[in-house]
C-alpha positions, 0 to 999 in steps of 0.5 A: 937082422941088422937095426941101425936107424929108426927106419928099421924098426917097422920091418923088425916089428913085422918080422916078429909078427910073422914068426908069431903068427907062424906058431899060431900065437894068440892076438894078445900074446902077439901084441905083448911080444911086440910091444916088449920087442919095439921097446927093446929095439928102441932102447938098442938104437938110443943107447947103443946106436943099434945092433943085431937081433936074432929071431927064431921060433923055438919049442919046449915039449908041445909049446911053440915060442918066439925067441928073440936076441938083442946084441949091441956093441954099446956102452953096457949097463953099469947096474943092471939090478937098478936098471931093471927097476921101474921108474929107473931111467938114464935117458929122460924117460918114464923108465918103464923099458927094461922092467915093462918089457920083462913083464910082457914076456915069458922068460927075459935074460939080460947080460951086460959088460961095460965098454962092450955092450948088452945082450938081452934074450926074451921069450914069449911062448904061444900059450903064455 
């Protein structure tokens, strides 16, 4: 799914919810997933002028989850360790974006290459 403008955020959030409902994810975990997804998509719009997001259902044994992969061709993140600290922000915000999103999901992975872009993968398991 391409996300290139603010108007793309609501349809994206709706798609994430559809996938979460499909695997019978509870309401609290749905809310956590959608909140994290919203934060990450807004970062992608703000810092990289959008990008592409893959939404998929994954399984691990009996557990089902939703996996989101955010890919952008933005400037990249100079210091991932610093960017993952609470309170750090390059954009005059509260700096809760990346670390906040990480706390809301089950698994979080970030890879970034300066000048080439950033890929963030998150997984939220239906039962955790």
